[in-house]
C-alpha positions as CSV (number, residue, x, y, z in Angstrom):
1,M,-4.5,-48.5,-30.2
2,V,-4.3,-44.8,-29.2
3,S,-6.7,-43.9,-26.4
4,T,-9.1,-41.0,-26.5
5,P,-9.9,-38.7,-23.6
6,A,-13.2,-40.6,-23.1
7,Q,-11.3,-43.8,-22.7
8,E,-8.8,-42.5,-20.1
9,Q,-9.3,-43.3,-16.5
10,P,-9.5,-40.4,-14.0
11,V,-6.4,-40.0,-11.8
12,D,-6.9,-40.4,-8.1
13,P,-4.9,-37.7,-6.3
14,Q,-4.8,-39.9,-3.2
15,D,-2.9,-42.5,-5.1
16,R,0.6,-42.0,-3.8
17,S,2.0,-44.3,-6.4
18,G,0.7,-42.2,-9.3
19,P,1.7,-38.8,-10.7
20,Y,0.8,-37.0,-7.5
21,A,3.3,-39.0,-5.4
22,T,5.6,-36.1,-5.1
23,H,2.9,-33.6,-4.1
24,D,2.3,-34.9,-0.6
25,V,2.9,-32.0,1.7
26,S,4.1,-32.7,5.2
27,N,6.2,-31.0,7.9
28,Q,5.0,-27.6,6.9
29,P,3.3,-25.3,9.5
30,P,-0.3,-24.3,9.0
31,P,-1.1,-20.6,8.5
32,L,-0.6,-18.5,11.5
33,A,-3.8,-16.5,11.1
34,P,-6.1,-16.3,12.8
35,Y,-4.2,-15.5,16.0
36,D,-4.5,-13.0,18.8
37,A,-2.0,-10.2,18.3
38,S,-2.7,-8.9,21.8
39,L,-1.6,-12.1,23.5
40,D,1.5,-10.5,24.8
41,T,2.0,-10.5,28.6
42,A,4.6,-7.7,28.5
43,L,2.2,-5.5,26.5
44,L,-0.8,-6.0,28.7
45,E,1.2,-5.5,31.9
46,G,2.7,-2.3,30.6
47,L,-0.8,-1.1,29.5
48,R,-2.0,-1.4,33.1
49,R,1.1,-0.1,34.7
50,E,1.2,3.1,32.6
51,G,-2.4,4.0,33.4
52,A,-4.5,2.6,30.6
53,G,-5.8,-0.6,32.1
54,W,-9.3,0.7,31.2
55,A,-8.5,0.1,27.5
56,E,-7.6,-3.6,27.9
57,A,-10.9,-4.9,26.5
58,D,-10.5,-2.8,23.4
59,I,-6.9,-3.8,22.9
60,R,-7.8,-7.5,23.2
61,R,-10.6,-7.0,20.7
62,L,-8.3,-5.2,18.3
63,G,-5.7,-7.8,18.7
64,L,-8.1,-10.5,17.5
65,R,-9.0,-8.4,14.6
66,A,-5.4,-7.7,13.7
67,G,-4.6,-11.4,13.8
68,S,-7.6,-12.3,11.7
69,A,-7.1,-13.9,8.3
70,E,-8.9,-11.0,6.7
71,A,-6.8,-8.2,8.2
72,Q,-3.6,-10.1,7.5
73,E,-4.6,-10.4,3.9
74,W,-5.3,-6.7,3.8
75,G,-1.7,-6.1,4.8
76,E,-0.4,-8.4,2.1
77,L,-2.6,-7.0,-0.6
78,A,-1.8,-3.4,0.3
79,N,1.9,-4.1,-0.3
80,R,1.4,-6.2,-3.4
81,H,-0.7,-3.6,-5.1
82,E,1.3,-0.4,-4.5
83,P,-0.1,3.1,-4.7
84,E,-0.1,4.8,-8.1
85,L,0.4,8.4,-8.9
86,R,-2.1,10.1,-11.3
87,T,-0.9,13.6,-12.1
88,H,-3.7,14.4,-14.6
89,D,-7.2,13.4,-15.3
90,R,-8.5,12.2,-18.7
91,Y,-9.1,15.7,-19.8
92,G,-5.6,17.0,-19.0
93,H,-6.4,18.7,-15.7
94,R,-3.7,18.6,-13.1
95,V,-5.0,16.5,-10.2
96,D,-1.9,15.1,-8.4
97,E,-3.8,12.2,-6.8
98,V,-2.5,8.9,-5.5
99,E,-4.7,5.8,-5.9
100,F,-4.6,3.0,-3.4
101,H,-5.8,-0.6,-3.3
102,P,-9.0,-1.1,-1.3
103,S,-7.1,-3.0,1.3
104,W,-5.2,0.2,2.2
105,H,-8.5,1.9,2.9
106,H,-9.7,-1.0,5.0
107,L,-6.6,-0.8,7.1
108,M,-6.8,3.0,7.4
109,R,-10.5,2.8,8.3
110,V,-9.8,0.5,11.3
111,A,-6.8,2.4,12.4
112,V,-8.6,5.8,12.5
113,G,-11.7,4.3,13.9
114,E,-9.8,2.7,16.7
115,G,-8.2,6.0,17.7
116,L,-4.7,5.4,16.4
117,A,-4.6,8.8,14.7
118,G,-5.4,12.0,16.5
119,A,-8.1,10.7,18.8
120,P,-6.1,10.7,22.1
121,W,-5.9,14.5,22.0
122,A,-9.7,14.7,22.4
123,D,-9.8,12.1,25.2
124,D,-9.7,13.4,28.7
125,R,-9.0,10.0,30.3
126,P,-5.5,9.6,31.8
127,G,-3.6,7.0,29.8
128,A,-5.3,7.8,26.4
129,H,-1.9,8.2,24.7
130,V,-0.8,4.9,26.3
131,A,-3.9,3.2,25.0
132,R,-3.2,4.5,21.5
133,T,0.4,3.2,21.6
134,A,-0.8,-0.2,22.8
135,G,-3.3,-0.2,20.0
136,G,-0.5,0.5,17.5
137,L,1.6,-2.4,19.0
138,V,-1.2,-4.9,18.1
139,W,-2.8,-3.4,15.0
140,G,0.6,-2.7,13.5
141,Q,1.0,-6.4,13.1
142,T,-1.1,-6.2,10.0
143,E,1.3,-4.1,8.1
144,A,3.5,-1.0,8.8
145,G,2.9,1.4,5.9
146,H,-0.4,2.8,6.9
147,G,1.0,3.7,10.3
148,C,2.7,6.7,8.6
149,P,-0.3,8.9,8.0
150,T,-1.9,7.9,11.3
151,S,1.4,8.8,13.1
152,M,1.7,12.2,11.4
153,T,-1.9,13.0,12.1
154,Y,-1.4,12.2,15.7
155,A,1.7,14.4,15.8
156,A,0.3,17.4,14.0
157,V,-2.3,18.3,16.7
158,P,0.1,19.7,19.4
159,V,1.8,21.7,16.7
160,L,-1.4,23.3,15.5
161,R,-2.3,24.3,19.0
162,R,0.4,26.9,18.7
163,E,-2.2,28.8,16.5
164,P,-5.5,28.6,18.4
165,E,-7.5,29.9,15.4
166,L,-6.2,27.2,13.2
167,A,-6.6,24.6,15.9
168,K,-10.2,25.6,16.3
169,V,-10.9,24.7,12.7
170,Y,-8.8,21.7,12.2
171,E,-8.3,19.9,15.5
172,P,-11.8,18.5,15.8
173,L,-11.4,16.9,12.3
174,L,-7.8,15.7,13.0
175,T,-9.0,14.0,16.2
176,S,-12.1,12.5,14.6
177,R,-12.5,8.7,14.4
178,E,-13.9,9.0,10.9
179,Y,-11.8,8.0,7.9
180,D,-12.9,10.1,5.0
181,P,-10.5,9.7,2.1
182,G,-10.5,12.0,-1.0
183,L,-9.4,15.5,-1.7
184,R,-12.2,17.9,-0.8
185,V,-12.6,21.1,1.2
186,P,-11.3,20.1,4.7
187,T,-14.1,21.7,6.7
188,E,-16.6,19.7,4.6
189,K,-15.1,16.3,5.6
190,R,-15.9,14.1,8.6
191,G,-12.2,13.6,9.4
192,L,-8.8,14.7,8.2
193,L,-5.3,13.3,7.9
194,A,-2.1,15.4,8.3
195,G,1.3,15.0,6.8
196,M,4.6,16.8,7.1
197,G,7.2,18.1,4.7
198,M,10.6,19.0,6.2
199,T,13.5,17.6,4.1
200,E,14.9,18.9,0.9
201,K,17.3,17.4,-1.6
202,Q,20.3,19.5,-0.6
203,G,20.1,19.0,3.1
204,G,18.1,16.1,4.3
205,S,18.0,16.2,8.1
206,D,19.8,19.6,8.0
207,V,16.5,21.4,7.6
208,R,18.1,24.8,8.3
209,T,19.5,24.6,4.8
210,N,16.0,24.5,3.2
211,T,15.6,26.7,0.2
212,T,11.8,26.6,-0.1
213,T,10.7,30.3,0.3
214,A,7.6,31.7,2.0
215,R,6.4,35.2,0.9
216,P,3.8,37.1,3.0
217,S,0.6,38.0,1.3
218,A,-1.6,41.0,2.0
219,E,-3.6,38.9,4.4
220,P,-2.0,38.5,7.9
221,G,-0.7,35.1,8.5
222,V,-1.1,33.9,4.9
223,Y,2.0,33.2,2.8
224,T,2.8,31.7,-0.6
225,L,5.4,29.0,-0.9
226,R,7.8,28.1,-3.7
227,G,10.2,25.1,-3.5
228,H,10.6,21.4,-3.8
229,K,10.4,18.9,-1.0
230,W,12.5,15.8,-1.2
231,F,10.6,13.3,1.0
232,T,7.0,13.9,1.9
233,S,5.1,10.8,2.8
234,A,1.4,10.2,2.5
235,P,0.7,12.9,-0.1
236,M,-3.0,12.0,-0.1
237,C,-3.3,13.7,3.3
238,D,-5.6,16.7,3.6
239,V,-3.1,19.1,5.3
240,F,0.6,19.3,5.8
241,L,3.0,21.0,8.2
242,V,6.0,22.2,6.2
243,L,9.1,24.2,6.8
244,A,10.0,27.2,4.6
245,Q,12.3,30.2,4.7
246,A,10.2,33.3,5.6
247,P,11.6,36.8,5.8
248,G,12.2,36.2,9.5
249,G,13.9,32.8,9.0
250,L,12.9,29.2,8.8
251,S,9.2,28.9,9.8
252,C,6.5,26.4,10.1
253,F,3.4,26.5,7.9
254,L,0.1,24.7,7.4
255,V,-0.6,23.7,3.8
256,P,-4.0,22.4,2.8
257,R,-4.4,20.3,-0.4
258,V,-7.7,21.9,-1.1
259,L,-8.4,25.6,-0.3
260,P,-11.5,26.8,1.6
261,D,-13.1,28.0,-1.7
262,G,-12.8,24.4,-3.2
263,T,-9.9,25.1,-5.5
264,R,-6.8,22.8,-5.5
265,N,-3.8,24.3,-3.8
266,T,-0.6,23.9,-5.9
267,F,0.9,20.7,-4.7
268,R,2.5,19.1,-7.8
269,I,3.7,15.6,-7.0
270,Q,6.8,15.1,-9.2
271,R,7.1,11.4,-8.5
272,L,6.6,8.7,-5.9
273,K,9.7,7.2,-4.3
274,D,10.7,3.7,-5.2
275,K,11.6,2.5,-1.7
276,L,13.2,-0.6,-0.2
277,G,10.2,-1.3,1.9
278,N,7.1,0.5,3.2
279,R,5.7,-0.1,-0.2
280,S,2.0,0.3,0.7
281,N,2.6,3.9,1.7
282,A,3.2,6.6,-0.9
283,S,6.2,8.8,-0.4
284,S,6.6,11.7,-2.7
285,E,8.4,14.8,-4.0
286,P,5.9,17.7,-4.1
287,E,6.6,21.0,-5.7
288,F,5.2,24.3,-4.3
289,D,4.7,27.2,-6.7
290,G,2.5,29.9,-5.3
291,T,1.1,27.4,-2.8
292,V,-1.1,29.0,-0.1
293,A,0.0,28.4,3.5
294,W,-0.8,29.6,7.0
295,L,2.0,30.5,9.4
296,V,2.1,28.3,12.5
297,G,4.1,29.8,15.4
298,P,6.4,32.8,15.0
299,E,8.6,33.5,12.0
300,G,12.1,32.1,12.4
301,R,11.0,29.5,15.0
302,G,10.1,26.8,12.6
303,V,12.2,24.0,14.1
304,K,11.2,24.8,17.6
305,T,7.5,24.9,16.5
306,I,7.6,21.6,14.6
307,I,9.8,19.7,17.1
308,E,6.8,18.5,19.1
309,M,5.6,16.7,16.0
310,V,9.0,15.1,15.7
311,N,8.9,14.0,19.4
312,C,5.6,12.3,18.7
313,T,6.6,10.6,15.5
314,R,9.9,9.4,17.1
315,L,7.8,7.6,19.8
316,D,5.9,5.9,16.9
317,C,9.2,4.8,15.3
318,V,10.1,3.1,18.6
319,M,6.6,1.6,18.8
320,S,6.7,0.4,15.2
321,S,10.1,-1.3,15.7
322,A,8.8,-3.0,18.8
323,T,5.7,-4.1,16.8
324,L,7.9,-5.5,14.1
325,M,10.0,-7.4,16.6
326,R,6.9,-8.9,18.2
327,K,5.3,-9.8,14.9
328,T,8.4,-11.6,13.6
329,L,9.0,-13.4,16.9
330,V,5.4,-14.7,16.8
331,E,6.0,-15.8,13.2
332,A,9.2,-17.6,14.1
333,G,7.6,-19.2,17.2
334,H,4.7,-20.5,15.2
335,H,7.0,-22.0,12.6
336,V,9.3,-23.9,15.0
337,R,6.3,-25.3,16.9
338,H,5.2,-27.1,13.7
339,R,8.4,-27.9,11.9
340,S,10.7,-30.8,12.6
341,A,14.3,-31.4,11.7
342,F,16.9,-34.0,12.7
343,G,14.3,-36.1,14.5
344,A,12.7,-33.5,16.7
345,R,10.5,-30.5,16.6
346,L,12.5,-27.3,16.2
347,I,10.9,-25.8,19.3
348,D,12.3,-28.7,21.4
349,Q,15.8,-28.3,20.2
350,P,18.1,-26.5,22.7
351,L,19.9,-24.2,20.3
352,M,16.7,-23.0,18.7
353,R,15.2,-22.4,22.1
354,N,18.2,-20.3,22.9
355,V,17.7,-18.2,19.8
356,L,14.0,-17.7,20.4
357,A,14.5,-16.8,24.1
358,D,17.2,-14.2,23.2
359,L,14.8,-12.7,20.7
360,A,12.1,-12.7,23.3
361,L,14.3,-10.7,25.7
362,E,14.9,-8.1,23.0
363,S,11.2,-7.9,22.2
364,E,10.1,-7.5,25.8
365,A,12.7,-4.9,26.5
366,A,11.5,-2.9,23.4
367,T,7.8,-3.2,24.3
368,T,8.4,-2.3,27.9
369,L,10.4,0.8,27.0
370,T,7.8,1.8,24.3
371,L,5.0,1.8,26.9
372,R,7.1,3.7,29.4
373,L,7.7,6.4,26.8
374,A,4.0,6.5,26.0
375,G,3.3,6.9,29.7
376,A,5.7,9.8,30.0
377,A,4.1,11.4,26.9
378,D,0.7,11.0,28.4
379,R,1.6,12.5,31.7
380,S,3.7,15.3,30.1
381,V,0.9,16.6,27.9
382,R,-1.4,16.6,30.9
383,G,1.1,18.5,33.1
384,D,1.4,15.6,35.4
385,A,4.5,13.9,36.9
386,L,5.0,10.3,37.9
387,D,6.7,11.2,41.1
388,G,4.9,14.4,41.9
389,T,7.7,16.6,40.7
390,A,6.5,19.1,38.2
391,G,8.1,18.7,34.8
392,S,10.0,15.5,35.6
393,E,8.0,13.4,33.1
394,T,8.5,16.1,30.4
395,A,12.3,16.0,31.0
396,F,12.3,12.2,31.0
397,R,10.3,12.1,27.8
398,R,12.6,14.5,26.1
399,I,15.8,12.4,26.7
400,A,14.4,8.9,26.8
401,T,12.4,9.2,23.5
402,A,15.6,10.1,21.6
403,V,17.5,7.3,23.4
404,G,14.8,4.8,22.6
405,K,14.5,6.0,19.0
406,Y,18.2,5.5,18.5
407,W,18.5,2.0,20.1
408,V,15.3,0.1,19.5
409,T,15.1,1.0,15.8
410,K,18.8,0.1,15.5
411,R,18.0,-3.4,16.8
412,G,15.2,-4.0,14.4
413,P,17.1,-5.2,11.3
414,A,19.3,-7.7,13.1
415,F,16.3,-9.0,15.1
416,T,14.2,-9.4,11.9
417,A,17.0,-11.1,10.1
418,E,17.4,-13.7,12.9
419,A,13.6,-14.3,13.1
420,L,13.6,-14.8,9.4
421,E,16.4,-17.3,9.7
422,C,14.3,-19.4,12.1
423,L,12.1,-20.2,9.1
424,G,15.2,-21.1,7.0
425,G,14.6,-21.0,3.2
426,N,10.8,-20.8,3.9
427,G,11.4,-17.3,5.4
428,Y,13.3,-16.1,2.3
429,V,10.4,-16.4,0.0
430,E,7.8,-13.6,-0.3
431,E,4.8,-15.9,0.5
432,S,6.1,-16.2,4.1
433,G,5.7,-12.4,4.7
434,M,9.1,-12.3,6.3
435,P,10.9,-10.5,3.5
436,R,8.4,-7.7,3.7
437,H,9.1,-7.3,7.5
438,Y,12.9,-7.5,6.8
439,R,12.7,-4.6,4.2
440,E,10.6,-2.6,6.6
441,A,13.1,-2.8,9.5
442,P,15.8,-0.3,8.4
443,L,13.2,2.4,7.7
444,L,12.5,3.1,11.4
445,S,16.1,4.0,12.2
446,I,16.2,6.4,9.2
447,W,12.9,8.3,9.5
448,E,12.5,11.1,12.0
449,G,16.3,11.4,12.3
450,S,18.9,8.7,11.5
451,G,21.1,7.2,14.2
452,N,23.6,10.0,14.2
453,V,21.0,12.7,14.3
454,N,19.3,11.1,17.4
455,A,22.6,10.4,19.2
456,L,23.6,14.0,18.7
457,D,20.2,15.2,19.8
458,V,20.8,13.3,23.1
459,L,24.1,15.1,23.6
460,R,22.4,18.4,22.8
461,A,19.6,17.8,25.4
462,L,22.1,16.8,28.0
463,S,24.2,20.0,27.5
464,R,21.3,22.5,27.1
465,E,18.7,20.9,29.4
466,P,20.5,19.4,32.4
467,E,17.1,18.5,33.9
468,T,16.9,15.7,31.4
469,A,20.0,13.9,32.9
470,D,18.4,14.3,36.3
471,A,15.2,12.8,35.1
472,L,17.0,9.8,33.5
473,F,19.0,9.0,36.6
474,G,16.0,9.5,38.7
475,E,14.3,6.8,36.7
476,L,17.3,4.5,37.0
477,A,17.5,5.1,40.8
478,L,14.1,3.4,41.2
479,A,15.9,0.1,40.5
480,H,19.0,0.7,42.6
481,G,20.2,-2.3,44.6
482,A,18.1,-4.8,42.8
483,D,20.9,-6.1,40.5
484,A,24.6,-5.5,40.9
485,R,25.2,-5.5,37.1
486,L,22.6,-2.8,36.7
487,D,24.1,-0.7,39.5
488,A,27.6,-1.1,37.9
489,S,26.2,0.0,34.5
490,V,24.6,3.1,36.1
491,S,28.0,4.0,37.6
492,R,29.7,3.5,34.2
493,L,27.1,5.6,32.5
494,K,27.7,8.5,34.9
495,A,31.4,8.3,34.2
496,E,30.9,8.1,30.4
497,L,28.5,11.1,30.6
498,A,31.1,13.2,32.3
499,A,33.7,12.4,29.6
500,G,31.3,12.3,26.7
501,S,32.4,13.5,23.2
502,E,30.6,13.8,19.9
503,A,32.6,11.0,18.4
504,G,31.5,8.7,21.3
505,A,27.8,9.7,21.1
506,R,26.6,6.4,19.8
507,R,28.4,4.5,22.5
508,L,27.0,6.7,25.2
509,V,23.4,6.5,23.9
510,E,23.7,2.7,23.6
511,R,24.7,2.5,27.2
512,M,21.9,4.7,28.3
513,A,19.3,2.6,26.4
514,L,20.5,-0.7,27.7
515,T,20.7,0.6,31.2
516,L,17.2,2.0,31.0
517,Q,15.7,-1.1,29.5
518,A,17.4,-3.2,32.2
519,A,16.1,-1.0,35.0
520,L,12.6,-1.3,33.6
521,L,12.8,-5.1,33.4
522,V,14.4,-5.4,36.8
523,R,11.4,-3.5,38.3
524,H,8.6,-5.0,36.2
525,A,9.5,-8.3,34.5
526,P,9.9,-11.8,36.1
527,A,13.3,-12.7,37.5
528,A,14.1,-15.0,34.6
529,V,13.7,-12.2,32.1
530,A,15.5,-9.5,34.1
531,D,18.4,-11.7,35.1
532,A,19.1,-12.9,31.5
533,F,18.9,-9.4,30.1
534,C,21.3,-8.0,32.7
535,A,23.7,-10.9,32.4
536,T,23.9,-10.5,28.6
537,R,23.3,-6.9,27.7
538,L,25.1,-5.4,30.8
539,G,27.2,-8.2,32.2
540,G,28.9,-9.2,28.9
541,D,28.0,-12.9,29.2
542,W,26.8,-12.9,25.6
543,G,28.1,-13.4,22.1
544,H,27.8,-11.2,19.0
545,A,24.6,-12.8,17.6
546,F,21.2,-13.7,19.0
547,G,21.1,-17.2,20.4
548,T,24.1,-16.9,22.6
549,L,22.4,-16.8,26.1
550,P,24.5,-18.3,28.8
551,D,23.8,-21.8,30.1
552,G,22.3,-20.4,33.3
553,A,19.5,-18.5,31.5
554,D,16.0,-19.8,32.3
555,V,15.1,-20.3,28.7
556,D,11.9,-22.3,29.5
557,A,10.5,-19.5,31.7
558,I,11.4,-16.8,29.1
559,L,9.7,-18.7,26.3
560,A,6.6,-19.6,28.3
561,R,6.1,-15.9,29.0
562,A,6.8,-14.7,25.5
563,L,5.1,-17.4,23.5
564,P,2.2,-18.8,25.4
565,D,-0.2,-21.2,23.6
566,G,-2.0,-19.3,20.9
567,A,0.8,-16.7,20.4
């Protein structure tokens, strides 16, 4: 007799002998979120040390929000539903707009509201720029793409100050904590975002070969641009700082998307880039054709004018790499706490503990250097000096930011790959989130000057600005005598500096970065962290992959600091 649906008995999913027998899930970690993204001892110590302890309560609050299930989902959705270019409206009018998923706007609203864009420039409190960097280190654990427009907005303010009349109009809006999306007359909005357009297809980083032209108009300071930019991120921003060839040479200009009379400025978006990672953030190729622009700084001094913006965005590249390291370390630590193999939890297995401790050393060194650079930036823009010597922090910032940009961003891809491997095959599937982090990692070494560009910039600073070497060695001298391996590395660095060549620039900058990180850890981190870092990164007692710490390393102390309960 053939049964009918009414005669069938319901299936009990708890019956392990039935058809659900293979669906019993075990030995899988629970979701990480919610977690506290600010539960990072190195970060909180650096925040206090660099003069922004007053912001700790806000950082802790933001860390809880960043680690919430809601914010983590925003990050995932913003990358799954990528921005879309709309060149024309339904009637055929050229609009050149980029549409984003609501999650992008949620992320941006929090970032701007928490002061992660231009707000520090309007904050008189010492440490305001440090507080912003610390905020980025925790809020960036949601996702990385929306950090691009907030970074460029932050970096645009000191450049605009070269033209007080322009700054008077735009700075209050760029430093606002109001996120006000949509293309409208800038002065009618509650807050603005800024972008930058430097590179062109024929030159890339060699911006002096730019072919975009700027023709003066009858109105002083107003020009019209014609050309094609190759890589302009966040084209939905309200204003852009761009480089173009004026009669007097390469110059810097402010380009608004919407002109004061309400008409759209010519900013034809030819296409959005199909990128490896950073998928939530639109990167575009805009075409200028009679585009109205205002001169910023003197004609022919475009690179010198815009370089302050590059210094700021390079700091954010270091910050974002350190954030990515911390995020993937936390993900790996969470997984191994809840996963067992070969009869024991992964976290209890000696080799896995070695891997995690080695990653923890790298992460703490990156975070500590990031906050030291933020402290130098904060004191530099205020005209202060850490040791009372006028200009010493400015010189240190100049050299150390380029050094940090080169090294910390270079470490990101290998670090992220190792953290992903801690999850095994689970880390290789999109649902884990680790592939998104892995695709993001190489970006930060490329943007704002690739490895070679930054290494050569360090050589240029050393030769043209000898005070930068004095500032660096002055910083290293603060740790003199505390560790013999560090002292030996400083001596080797001085010798390499004297014999430096362009071909050896990477080797020199790597030595500078490792020695600086070691000096900071010797001064500020527990002995277990400083000793293991000096033994491996300076003393050579290390392999060629993460997880090769020597037997004498205090792995338990390193992990207890890096991954306390709840992290």
